[in-house]
N, C-alpha and C positions, 0 to 999 in steps of 0.2 A: 292884254291879249294873251291867250293860252297858245303857246307855240311848240310845235314838234320840231326838234333838231335831230335829223338822222345823222349818224356818224358822230354823235355828240361826245363820245369818249376818245375821238381821234385828235390829231394835231390841230387842224383848223376848227373842227366842230366844237371842241372843248372851249376854245377861245370865244366862239360865237355864243355858246351857252352862257359864259361869264358875262358877255356884253348884253345879252338879252335880259339876264337877271338884273344887271346894273341899270338897265333902262326901265325896269319895273314890270317886265313880262313874267308870266308863269311859264315854266319850261318843263317839257317832257322830252327825255332823251331816248332814242331808239338806236341800239348799236349791238351787233353780234360779237363784238370784241375780237374779230378776226385780226384786225390791225390796231384798233384802239386799245386802251388799257383802263382798267378800273381806277387807277391812280389819277387819271385826268378828269374823272367825273366830279362835277360840283355837287356837294351833298344837298344843296337847295333845290336841285332838279330831281324830278321823278324819273326813274330809270327802268326801261324795258330791255331785257336781253332778247332781241328779236331781229331777224333778218328782214330787209325791205321786200323780199320776195314772198314773205310769209302770207298765206291765204287769210290769216286772222287780222291782217293789218288794218283794213278798213273798219272792221268792227271794233278793234282796239281804239282807233282814233275817235270813233263815234262815242264810245263809252267814256273816254277821257275828256270829251268836249273840246277837242282841238279846233282852233280857229284859223291857223295858218301854219305853213311848213317852211323851214329852211333845210334844204336837202344837200347834205355833204357826203353821205355814205356812198362809197364807190370802190371798184377795183381801180386803183389810182396810179398804176405804173405801166410804162410801155412794154418792157420785156415779157412780163407774164401774159399780156394781151396777145403777143405774137406766139408765145408758147401754147396758149390755150384760149383761142378766140371764143369758143363756146362759153366758157366760164365768164369771160369778160362781158359778153353780150347778156348772159343771164343776170348778172349783177347790175351792170350799168344800164342796160336797155330795159329789160323786163322788170327789174326792181323799180325803176323810175316810172314806167307805165303803171305799175301798181299804185304808186303815190299819186299820179295824175288822175287815176280813177277815183281815188279818195277825195281829191280836190273837187272833182266833178260831182260825185254822188252826195258828198256831205256839204257842198256849197261853201267850201272854205274861201276865206278872203283873198289869200295869195300864196304862191309858192316861189321861193327864191332858190335857184339852182347853181351848183358849182360846175360851170363849164371849164374849158381849158384852151390855152393858146395852141395846144397840140392839134386842135381841129383845123387850124390853118394849113398845116404842112410847111413846106419850105417857102419862106417869104419871097415874094416877087419884088417887094420894096419894104423899107422900114422908115419910120415906125409903121407897123401893121395896124390898119384901122378895121372897123367892123365890116366894111364893104369889100375887104380883101377876099379873093376866092378861097374856098375851103377845100383843100386837097390833102387830107391827112395821110401821114406816112405809116401809121400803125393802126391796129384794131382799136386801141385805146382812144386815139384821136377820132377814128371813125364813129365809135360809139357816142362820143360827145357831140359830134356833128349831127348824127341821126336823132339823138335825144332832143336837140334844139328844134328839129323839124316836127317832132311830136308835140312839143310845147306850142309851137305856132298853130298846128292843126287843132289842138285842144282849145286854143283861144278862138280860132275861127268857127269851130263847130259848137263849142259849149260855153264860150265867153269867159274862160278862166282868166285870172290876173296873174302875171308871172314876170320875173326878172331872171335872166341868165347872165351870170358874170363869167366872162372868159378870163380866167386867172392867168396872170404872169406867174413867175416862180415865187412861191411863198416860202418864207423862212421865219425862224424865231424859236422861242422857248417851246419845249414839248415835241419838237419835230423828231421823228424817228430816223432810221438809217435807210429805209427802203422806199419811201414815197417819191413820186415824181419830183425832180428838182431839189433833191435833198443834199446837194453837194456841200452846202454851208454846214449842215448838221453833221455830215460825215467828217469833214475836215476839222470841225470844232472838237468832236469827240476824240479823234485820233491825235490831234495836237495836244490836247489837255492830258492825254495818257502817254504822250511821248512816243507814239507809234509813227511809222512811215505812212505818208499820204500818197495815194495813187491818183494821177490825173489821167482821165480817159482821153486819148488823142493828144493833140499838141497843146491843149489848154487855151487855144484861141477862141473856142466856142463861147458865144455871148448869150446872156439872158438879161431879162428885166426882173430884178428882184424886189419884191414888195413884202413889207413886214406884216406878220400875221395879225397884229392888233389893228392895223389899218383895214385889213380885209374883214375882220369881225365887225368893225364899226360900219363898214359899207353894207354888209348884209342886213344888219338890224335897221339901218336907216332906209334901205330899199324896201324892207318889209313894212315899214311904217308910212311909206310915201305912196304917191299915185303913179310913179313911173312904171312903165312896162317895156318889155323887149329885151334886146341883147346889148350888153355893154362890156367892153374891155375893162379890166381892173388892173391897173399897173402904175408904175412910177414914171414910165417913159425914159428911163435911164438905162443905157446899155453897158453891161459890165462883163468882162471875160472871166473864165475860170481861173486863169493865171492871176488876174487882179484880185479875185477873192482869196486865193491862196496867200498872196503877198500881204493883203490887209490883215487877215487873221493871224498870220505868222508874226507880224509886227505887234499886234494887240496882245497876243498870248505870250510872246517871247520864244517862239518856236524857231529853231535854227537848222533843222534837217532840210535836205533837198527832196523834192517830190520824185516819185518814180512815174514814168509815163507808160500807160497800157494802151491797148487798142481802143479805138473809138467805138461808141455804142452803135448797135444795129438800128437802122431807121431813126437815127437821131437828127435833130435840126441843128445846123451849125450856128446860125445867127437868128436871134429872136428878140425883138423889142416891140412892145405894143403901144399904140397911140391911146392916150386917155382923154382926148379932147371931147369925145361924146359924153362921157360920164361927168366931166367937169362942167359941161354946158347944159346938163339935164335939169338943173334946179335942185338936185340932191345936195344937201349941205355937207359935202364930203370932198376931201382931197387927201392924198397921202401926206401924213404929217411926220413920219419917222424917217430920218435920213439913213442911208446905208450904214454909216459909222455908228449911229445911235442904235440901230437894230442889231448890228454885230456885237456891240458891247453888251446889250441885253441878253443876247443868245449865249455869249461867253459866260456871263454871270450866272445864268441858269445852268449852263453846262458844268461849271465848277461845283455847284451845289448838287446837281443830279448825279454826276459821275464821281463825286467825292474827291475831285482833284485839288491839289494844293499848290500847283505851279503858279509862279508869279508872272 
């Protein structure tokens, strides 16, 4: 299958590109390199430096013979969405509608989309399942929620096939310092360079951390399968920021104490997602990478990327 991966030069998208190629698909990457980097691009994929809001998008996909889309391009953090809601909506909402129109007009087989746990807002219970009310606390979370409604409407009106994955916090090699849920990447970089780490708030905030390789595999399997609809993608394991700091410190040999700063605006204190729906969907997927294994892989990549020689 010839697959378009938007955001394919980014953290998650580049791993999805690798997994698509590994599975025998032909891949076209579309990325404006606003947050992604050319270093992440797989040379076996064809690359277009293009924004998903570009009016030439549909014609480009037609010319390339694209058959399906994995959509990862986004304005992907909470603080910028609060600072500039208009930009957040232009990229996340209007850019995605542009892709949905391509799916409709070109009769593409499927689109797989990167949703987010941020669309739930403050959990009323944990683990949060797909039936939990969606009351986002930021424009970023709101854009993800609204996009899901567009997917559903496009399916009802035009019969498109889609999967939305509401991601837990993704981590692993190639993660930058600014993406949503990048605490592991930030701590790893600072510890390897011997810098002080800042914990926002009291460090008790919890998340469900899932390794990027497991996420990439789920996206490709979903593209190849008959499943449709919305699914959480998680490990269903709740871990605090303090625990992440401690684990990384022990693995890296970091001995400094953290500094505590103010908690983030519109942040969710406790978040863990149920994965029972995806595990019972018939998709041959489950999270295979333990937190310890994922952290070790992230540290190994960090030592190479940052040129650190700490033991």
